[in-house]
VOVO-859949 format. One record per residue (C-alpha): x, y, z; residue in three letters. Coordinates in steps of 0.1 Angstrom, whole numbers, plus 5000, padded with zeros to 4 digits. Example, Ala and Ser with C-alpha at 12.3 -4.5 7.8 and 13.67 -1.06 7.14 Angstrom:
2
512349555078Ala
513749895071Ser
***
This chain:
943
332078866397Unk
332678736363Unk
329978516347Unk
330778156344Unk
332678036313Unk
330677876285Unk
331077516274Unk
333177636245Unk
335677776270Unk
336077446287Unk
335977216256Unk
335677356221Unk
332777216203Unk
331377026234Unk
327977186243Unk
326977206279Unk
323477106290Unk
321477186322Unk
321476926349Unk
318276716350Unk
315876836376Unk
317477176380Unk
315077466383Unk
314777676351Unk
316677996351Unk
315478316336Unk
317478406304Unk
319378736305Unk
318379026282Unk
319278976246Unk
322479136235Unk
321979466217Unk
322579486179Unk
325979656174Unk
326179866143Unk
328779776117Unk
332179926125Unk
331479936163Unk
334179966190Unk
337579846178Unk
338779776214Unk
336779456218Unk
339979256219Unk
340979426252Unk
337879326270Unk
338379056296Unk
335579106321Unk
332179236326Unk
333679556340Unk
335379606307Unk
332079556288Unk
330479826310Unk
333380056304Unk
333180016266Unk
329380066267Unk
329780396284Unk
332380506259Unk
329980426230Unk
327580706240Unk
329280936215Unk
329180676187Unk
325680526189Unk
322280646197Unk
320880656233Unk
318680346228Unk
321680146215Unk
323880256244Unk
321080176270Unk
320679836254Unk
324479756258Unk
324379876294Unk
321379656302Unk
323079366286Unk
326279416305Unk
324479446338Unk
322579126330Unk
325778936325Unk
327179086358Unk
324178966379Unk
323278656359Unk
324878316359Unk
323378136329Unk
323977786319Unk
326677726292Unk
324177636264Unk
322277956272Unk
325478156270Unk
326277996236Unk
322778076222Unk
322878436234Unk
326278486219Unk
325078336186Unk
322178576185Unk
324378876191Unk
326878756165Unk
324078706139Unk
323079066144Unk
326679166137Unk
326678976104Unk
325679266082Unk
327279146049Unk
327178806032Unk
329378686003Unk
327578475978Unk
328178395941Unk
331278615940Unk
329378925952Unk
328879095986Unk
325279155997Unk
323579326027Unk
321979056047Unk
318879276053Unk
317679626046Unk
316979806014Unk
318979815982Unk
321379545971Unk
320179295998Unk
320878926002Unk
317178836004Unk
316378935969Unk
319478745957Unk
318278425975Unk
315078425955Unk
317178305926Unk
317877995947Unk
321577965939Unk
323377665953Unk
325377865979Unk
322178025993Unk
320577685995Unk
323577546014Unk
323477846038Unk
319777786045Unk
320377416052Unk
323177506078Unk
320777756094Unk
318077486098Unk
320577226111Unk
322577436136Unk
320577746142Unk
323277986130Unk
325278066099Unk
328777946090Unk
330278286099Unk
328578286133Unk
329777936139Unk
333378036130Unk
333178336154Unk
331878116182Unk
334677866176Unk
337278156176Unk
335878286209Unk
335977946225Unk
339577896214Unk
340578226230Unk
339678086265Unk
339078296296Unk
335778386312Unk
332378406295Unk
332878776287Unk
336278716272Unk
334878436250Unk
331978666238Unk
334378956231Unk
336778736212Unk
333778606191Unk
332678966184Unk
336179056174Unk
336378756150Unk
333078846134Unk
334079216130Unk
337379096114Unk
335378876090Unk
332979166081Unk
335579436076Unk
336779326041Unk
333179246031Unk
332179606041Unk
334979746020Unk
334079535989Unk
330379635994Unk
331280005994Unk
333379945963Unk
330479785945Unk
328280075955Unk
330780315940Unk
330880115908Unk
326980125906Unk
326980495912Unk
329580555886Unk
327580345861Unk
324580555867Unk
326680875862Unk
327780755828Unk
324880915808Unk
326580965775Unk
328580715753Unk
330880815724Unk
330680565695Unk
331280585658Unk
332080955660Unk
328781045677Unk
327481085712Unk
324580875723Unk
322380845754Unk
323480525771Unk
319980445784Unk
318380575752Unk
319280565715Unk
322680395721Unk
320780055724Unk
319380105689Unk
322780205676Unk
324379885691Unk
321779675673Unk
323679755641Unk
326679565656Unk
329379825650Unk
332979725660Unk
333179985689Unk
329979865705Unk
331179495702Unk
334479595719Unk
332679765747Unk
330479465753Unk
333479235753Unk
335279455779Unk
332179455802Unk
331979075801Unk
335679055812Unk
335479325838Unk
332379245859Unk
330079435836Unk
332079755841Unk
332279975811Unk
335780115800Unk
334780455813Unk
333880325847Unk
336980115849Unk
339180425840Unk
337380635867Unk
337980355893Unk
341680345883Unk
341880725887Unk
340380705922Unk
342880425932Unk
345780625918Unk
344780935938Unk
345480745971Unk
344080836005Unk
341180686024Unk
338080546008Unk
336280876007Unk
339181035988Unk
339280755963Unk
335580785958Unk
335781155952Unk
338581115928Unk
336680845908Unk
333581055907Unk
335581365895Unk
337281165868Unk
333981035854Unk
332381375855Unk
335381525837Unk
334881255810Unk
331181315807Unk
331181695806Unk
332481735769Unk
330181455758Unk
327181635773Unk
328081945754Unk
328481755722Unk
325181575727Unk
323381895733Unk
324982055703Unk
323981755681Unk
320381775694Unk
320282145685Unk
321682065650Unk
319081805645Unk
316282035656Unk
317682315634Unk
317882065604Unk
314181965609Unk
313182335610Unk
315182415579Unk
313482115561Unk
310082265569Unk
311282595553Unk
312582425521Unk
309382445501Unk
310682455466Unk
313282235448Unk
314982315415Unk
315482015393Unk
315881965355Unk
315482335349Unk
312082365367Unk
310882445402Unk
308782195420Unk
306982185453Unk
309181985477Unk
306181815494Unk
304081815462Unk
304781745425Unk
308481685432Unk
307781325443Unk
306081255410Unk
309081405391Unk
311481195411Unk
309680885401Unk
311180945367Unk
314580885383Unk
316381175367Unk
320081215374Unk
319681525396Unk
317081365418Unk
319281055422Unk
322281275432Unk
320081455458Unk
318981115473Unk
322580995475Unk
323681315492Unk
320881275518Unk
321880915526Unk
325481035533Unk
324481345553Unk
321981225579Unk
319081265554Unk
319781635550Unk
319281785516Unk
322081985499Unk
320182305505Unk
319782235543Unk
323382125545Unk
324582455529Unk
322382655552Unk
323782475582Unk
327282545570Unk
326482915565Unk
325182925601Unk
328282765615Unk
330583005595Unk
328683305610Unk
329983215644Unk
328383335677Unk
326083145700Unk
323482885690Unk
320783155685Unk
323083345661Unk
323983035641Unk
320282945639Unk
319383285626Unk
322183285600Unk
321082935588Unk
317483035585Unk
318383355566Unk
320583155542Unk
317782915534Unk
315283185530Unk
317583375506Unk
317883055485Unk
314182995485Unk
313083345476Unk
313883335438Unk
312582975436Unk
309183085450Unk
308983365424Unk
309783125396Unk
307282865408Unk
304483125409Unk
305283235373Unk
305482865361Unk
302182785379Unk
300383055360Unk
301882925328Unk
300782565336Unk
297282675346Unk
296982865313Unk
298182555294Unk
295882325312Unk
292982555305Unk
293882565269Unk
294182185268Unk
290782155285Unk
289282375259Unk
290882175231Unk
289581845246Unk
286081995250Unk
286182115214Unk
287381775202Unk
284481615220Unk
282081855203Unk
283681785169Unk
283481405175Unk
279681445179Unk
279481625145Unk
281681375127Unk
278781145116Unk
280380985085Unk
283880845077Unk
285380775043Unk
287280455042Unk
288280215013Unk
286480434988Unk
283180415006Unk
281380635032Unk
280280475065Unk
278280575095Unk
280880635122Unk
278580515150Unk
276980245128Unk
278380015101Unk
281880165103Unk
282579945133Unk
281779635113Unk
283979755085Unk
286879815109Unk
286579465121Unk
287979355088Unk
291279535097Unk
291779735065Unk
294879945063Unk
292980285064Unk
291080195096Unk
294280075113Unk
295980405104Unk
292980605117Unk
293180405150Unk
296880465153Unk
296380835146Unk
293780855174Unk
296080685199Unk
298780935192Unk
296481235193Unk
294381215224Unk
292480895220Unk
289080875203Unk
288481255203Unk
291181335177Unk
290381175145Unk
292181305113Unk
289081505103Unk
288781655138Unk
292481735139Unk
292281915106Unk
289282115117Unk
291082215149Unk
294082335130Unk
291882535107Unk
289882685136Unk
293082785155Unk
294482945123Unk
291283135117Unk
291183255153Unk
294783375152Unk
293883565120Unk
290983735137Unk
288283575117Unk
286083465147Unk
286283245177Unk
287882895176Unk
284682695182Unk
282782845153Unk
285682815130Unk
286382445138Unk
282682365136Unk
282482525102Unk
285582335090Unk
284281995101Unk
280782065087Unk
282382155054Unk
284281825054Unk
281181625063Unk
278781795038Unk
279781585007Unk
279981255027Unk
276281245038Unk
274781235002Unk
277280964993Unk
276380755023Unk
272680785016Unk
273280694979Unk
275380384988Unk
273280255017Unk
270580074996Unk
273279894976Unk
275179805007Unk
271979675024Unk
271279464993Unk
274779324993Unk
274479235030Unk
271179055023Unk
272678874994Unk
275678765015Unk
273278645043Unk
271278455017Unk
274378295003Unk
275378205038Unk
272078035045Unk
272177845012Unk
275777725019Unk
274677625055Unk
271777425041Unk
274077255016Unk
276677165042Unk
273977015064Unk
273376765036Unk
277076655037Unk
276976615075Unk
275976245079Unk
277876175111Unk
277676355144Unk
280076325174Unk
278376355207Unk
278976225243Unk
282176035232Unk
280475845204Unk
279675895167Unk
276075875155Unk
274175875122Unk
272576225120Unk
269576085102Unk
269175775123Unk
270675685157Unk
271376045166Unk
267676115169Unk
267275845195Unk
270375985213Unk
268776335213Unk
265876205234Unk
268376195263Unk
268576575261Unk
272276575271Unk
273976915274Unk
275776875241Unk
272476815223Unk
270977125239Unk
273877335228Unk
273677195193Unk
269977285191Unk
270577635205Unk
273377685179Unk
271077575150Unk
268277805162Unk
270678095166Unk
272778065134Unk
270677835111Unk
273277565109Unk
275077305131Unk
278377375148Unk
280277155123Unk
278777345094Unk
279477685110Unk
283077585116Unk
283477475080Unk
282077805067Unk
284477995089Unk
287377785076Unk
286177855040Unk
285978225046Unk
289478235061Unk
290978015033Unk
289278175003Unk
289278545013Unk
285678615006Unk
285178484970Unk
281878304970Unk
282778004949Unk
286077954966Unk
284477985000Unk
281977714991Unk
284677484978Unk
286877535009Unk
283877485033Unk
282777165016Unk
286277025016Unk
286677105053Unk
283376945062Unk
284076635042Unk
287476595058Unk
285876615092Unk
283276355082Unk
285976115070Unk
287676145104Unk
284476055121Unk
283975755098Unk
287475625106Unk
286775675143Unk
283475475139Unk
285275185121Unk
287975165148Unk
285275155176Unk
283374875158Unk
286574675155Unk
287374705191Unk
283874605201Unk
284074295179Unk
287374195195Unk
285874225230Unk
282774025221Unk
284573735204Unk
285973565236Unk
282573595253Unk
280873415223Unk
283373145223Unk
282873085261Unk
279172985255Unk
279572645238Unk
276172485244Unk
272472605243Unk
272072495279Unk
274672745289Unk
273073025269Unk
269672935284Unk
271172965319Unk
272073315312Unk
268673435298Unk
266673435331Unk
269173655348Unk
269073895319Unk
265273905319Unk
265373955357Unk
267774245352Unk
265374415328Unk
262374365351Unk
264374515380Unk
265274815360Unk
261774885349Unk
260474835384Unk
262875095399Unk
262675355372Unk
261575715383Unk
259075915364Unk
260876185343Unk
259876545351Unk
259876735318Unk
260877105318Unk
259477305289Unk
261377615277Unk
262077825247Unk
265277745227Unk
267078085231Unk
270278075250Unk
268678295278Unk
265678065281Unk
267977765282Unk
270077925309Unk
266877985330Unk
265777625324Unk
269177485334Unk
268977705366Unk
265577555374Unk
266877195368Unk
269877255391Unk
267677395419Unk
265277095416Unk
268276855418Unk
269777025448Unk
266477055468Unk
264976715460Unk
267276405461Unk
264876185440Unk
265276435411Unk
269076415412Unk
268976065398Unk
269976005361Unk
267076065338Unk
264776215365Unk
264676555347Unk
264476635310Unk
264576975293Unk
262177005263Unk
262777285238Unk
259677435223Unk
259877695195Unk
257277965199Unk
255678195174Unk
257678485189Unk
260878295181Unk
259878235145Unk
258778585135Unk
261678825141Unk
261079085114Unk
257979255129Unk
257279425162Unk
255579215188Unk
252579445188Unk
251979365151Unk
251978985155Unk
249978935187Unk
251779065218Unk
253478885247Unk
251478565246Unk
253478465215Unk
256378365237Unk
254278135259Unk
251378005239Unk
253077695225Unk
254677615258Unk
251277645276Unk
249777405250Unk
252477155256Unk
251877185294Unk
248177125291Unk
248376825268Unk
251076655290Unk
254076685268Unk
255876875296Unk
255276885333Unk
256477235342Unk
257077545321Unk
259877795327Unk
258978155317Unk
260478505318Unk
257678665339Unk
257678985317Unk
256578765288Unk
253678605307Unk
250278745298Unk
248178905325Unk
245778605327Unk
247078245327Unk
245377975305Unk
242677785322Unk
244077465338Unk
247477615346Unk
248877775377Unk
252077965384Unk
252977885420Unk
256677955419Unk
258978265414Unk
262678215417Unk
264778485434Unk
264678795413Unk
267778915394Unk
268779285390Unk
265879465374Unk
267779755358Unk
268379805321Unk
271779865305Unk
273080085277Unk
275379925252Unk
277180125225Unk
280480065206Unk
281480435205Unk
279580625233Unk
279780605271Unk
276280745279Unk
272980815262Unk
273781185264Unk
276881145241Unk
274781015212Unk
274581275184Unk
271581415167Unk
269681155148Unk
271680855162Unk
269780525159Unk
268980325190Unk
267679975185Unk
264979835208Unk
261879625205Unk
260479755238Unk
257980045236Unk
258580105273Unk
262180175267Unk
261380375235Unk
258980605253Unk
261280675283Unk
264280725260Unk
262480975237Unk
261081165267Unk
264581255278Unk
266481245244Unk
263981345217Unk
266781405192Unk
267381025190Unk
265780775166Unk
264480435179Unk
263980145155Unk
262679795159Unk
265479565171Unk
264379205177Unk
266178875183Unk
267878705212Unk
270678875231Unk
273478735209Unk
271678835177Unk
271079195190Unk
274779235200Unk
275879095166Unk
273579345148Unk
274979625169Unk
278579535160Unk
277479515123Unk
276379885125Unk
272679845122Unk
272380095150Unk
274480315172Unk
273280175206Unk
270779945222Unk
269179885256Unk
268979535272Unk
267979385305Unk
270879345330Unk
269279025343Unk
269578845310Unk
273278945306Unk
274078825340Unk
272378485335Unk
274278445302Unk
277578565317Unk
277878845291Unk
278179155313Unk
281479245296Unk
279379405268Unk
277779665292Unk
278680025286Unk
276580165314Unk
273980045339Unk
270880275339Unk
269380365373Unk
265680295381Unk
265080665380Unk
266480685344Unk
264680385331Unk
261880225351Unk
261879845343Unk
259079645328Unk
256479465349Unk
258079145363Unk
261479225347Unk
264279005360Unk
261878745374Unk
261578375364Unk
258178205368Unk
257477835367Unk
253977705358Unk
252377365361Unk
248977205356Unk
246377285382Unk
245776915392Unk
249476815391Unk
250176785429Unk
253776645426Unk
254876925404Unk
253177185426Unk
254977035456Unk
258377065439Unk
257677425428Unk
256477525462Unk
259877425476Unk
261577665451Unk
259377965456Unk
260878295467Unk
258178475487Unk
259678835484Unk
259778795446Unk
256278655445Unk
254878955465Unk
256579205442Unk
255379015410Unk
251778995423Unk
251779375429Unk
253179455395Unk
250879225376Unk
247879365395Unk
248979705383Unk
249179575347Unk
245779405350Unk
244079725362Unk
245479915333Unk
244279645309Unk
247079745286Unk
248679565257Unk
252079555240Unk
251079865221Unk
251080065254Unk
254380155271Unk
253880045307Unk
256480015335Unk
256279915371Unk
258579815399Unk
257779685434Unk
260279595461Unk
260779575499Unk
262279895511Unk
264779955539Unk
261780015562Unk
260379675555Unk
257379815536Unk
256279745501Unk
257280025477Unk
255780055442Unk
256280295413Unk
254580275380Unk
254080475348Unk
252280465314Unk
253380675285Unk
252780745248Unk
255080575224Unk
256780905214Unk
257480995250Unk
255581325249Unk
253081205276Unk
253981025308Unk
251780955338Unk
253480835370Unk
252380715404Unk
253880555435Unk
252480365466Unk
253780235500Unk
251979965519Unk
252379645540Unk
254679375524Unk
252279085517Unk
250578945486Unk
247079065495Unk
248079425502Unk
250379415472Unk
247579315449Unk
245279585463Unk
248079845461Unk
248979755425Unk
245279765414Unk
244780105430Unk
247880245413Unk
246680115379Unk
243180255384Unk
244680595392Unk
246780615361Unk
243980485340Unk
241780765352Unk
244481025346Unk
245280905311Unk
241780835299Unk
240380535281Unk
241580655247Unk
245180645258Unk
245380265258Unk
245580145222Unk
244679795211Unk
***
């Protein structure tokens, strides 16, 4: 018996519902899922019997489970009489399983399964997938299922006929989609088979270096991109293969085979070309490794060595080689020729490779031989040049005197000052040296070299002996002439210095007006009161007068006179006086203009006060203002210091630290720097030991501290005596500067380069002893004065070199004069060198509070240790003593000290390590001093 017809069979689109109160009926088994492309005879089915027949016929097409499912379904429909709405729902589920492909956004997708499936496409949430989802939620089935159900209902007949018609409609809808899907799979497979792309005459890997090539934007790659955009992202090659498959005819399998064969036929030659190009690139790289030598400009160079430096000169041959490489895939001409030889040899790839390698090796063999010969020649030339340079350096040490402008000068002495005048002969000598190897080839040294080489070629001895003899013969007559002229030259220098001092004193008499702080003052009058303010300009003026013996205005006038008169004494004086008088007239005019402006500003104010009552009304406020100012004034802290530039720099550093650490001292007038000239500053012609020792730099300052003229005293700690004056205390050490000494010389780079008998200027017995201990051939003379004075004397040729403290040069910002910094091992520093100490009165608690805030404890511990060492030795300025304490990397206190004889023949040294604190440091320094005192003996320390 046929099952009852569905509601769609009776009235299309009118659903049937169960009668109210009717007992529920059990639903039949769900229809089996028919694979795509199932039985094509579904249209001939009109009853359940036909369904059973078709299910039995499907045993050969489907699996046993699928066939059993269809049989069970068919039996269920034979024995079951479902309600119409149940029939419709069951048919919809069966049809949903038959809907394998879905068309969306112009593409065909598999509704489920792996690969190009519709679920992954829906995650993009396109508008069509959103609409399909809405229909599913509203009606329970898709549009395609609804259309199939409507087609089955329109067909009429029994329930089985309706279901079969719906199945047929769904299969008819799915058939073209299946064909399109298979076509898309074929396109995808063909795209994956397109491995190589030909572009711009080369073959590229499509999924490799072709992307980088396309970045260049060549015309062919742009055309390919445009074609893909117009043809559903199919490349021209894939489109041609698809066209070949379509032209072949036949079923889908035949078209597919034809398309695949066409694409493979197109890719085969490209694969061969790509492999060949890869072999060529590898062969080119191997040949480049074998090209070791390059011939250029008549010489052979190492390709990966000196050839790069030669190419920097941009010779024509190197430029041509570079241009060839840019046009030939960065292959050099030699590699390109070897590749051509390999290709001409014929045969397989191995034969071509062997031929190319053999061609390159044949080209490199003679170059290698030439390079070896040239290398020996260059090495011999370099050895000879080195010998000449060494010989020149030796000759330079022997050239002690230079004849210039009819006089003989000490080359490492007064000749530098003479050259500063820029005479023609000195300029010619400098130009000769620049053209002949720098400072080592003077005219005399060059002549001696030529004589020595000529003598050596003639077989008269070795070159060194011959050149030395030639230079000594040239120097022999110059030495007596220099000694003969030196007294007269020194007298002339003293006379010039005396004339300079007289002229400076005379110019000071003409200097009646002084410009300072934007105003003009009477030098013998109001300027004295202004000087009490101790402004920076006043301090600089005082330092200039102490340094040069005249004011800045007088010094500028003298310089103008020398430049204008050319050195004639009377003319210099007249020009200097005229220059100073012109400057004084300018200041006088400026003063008159300032007075006139002041009178103009004061006139309206005087006219405004017309009656005594008005003037009386002003007076109380003016008195009140004066009382207020005096009531709020802060006591000025006076800082005492020497007047040298270095001492002033240390005083300014102290002033700035006080201002930054104590706000009350940052007010205007809270700090004042007082310059005190000490005995050590006044007497510069004698060694310190002859006039009283270190206390000469502190005595007058300590006296000013004790009598209240100053509140604190700034000292260089190495100048402070071992025992402080009673009533004073030294509670503060600023952070220590670099303790090392420096070597300064106009014509030498190191102490070892100074010749026999060279003069080194130094007022320090410590430096003298250590210097003579290592260089006994040198001569050390007394060399006193501040840093600027010593450098000036050095430039004037009074000595060949000098030694100074690095700390002082740093504080004066004059490190540009340093020739070499000496290590602690080469020159042990003086006790407390590089340290600044600040003293105050014992009972002055405010000053002690300020200084305690500036104290640097590490420096204080080191200074306590070194001064305890000095106190234990009980030495004086006649005894060379050195000592240095510091915190080591291990955190311990490390100390090294020595005492020596003044000639450096005897040196006693010691070292200690202990805990880093002041008590242990004092004990450690005292023990070190007692040890050296016992070693040297009491007679060693001279007083």
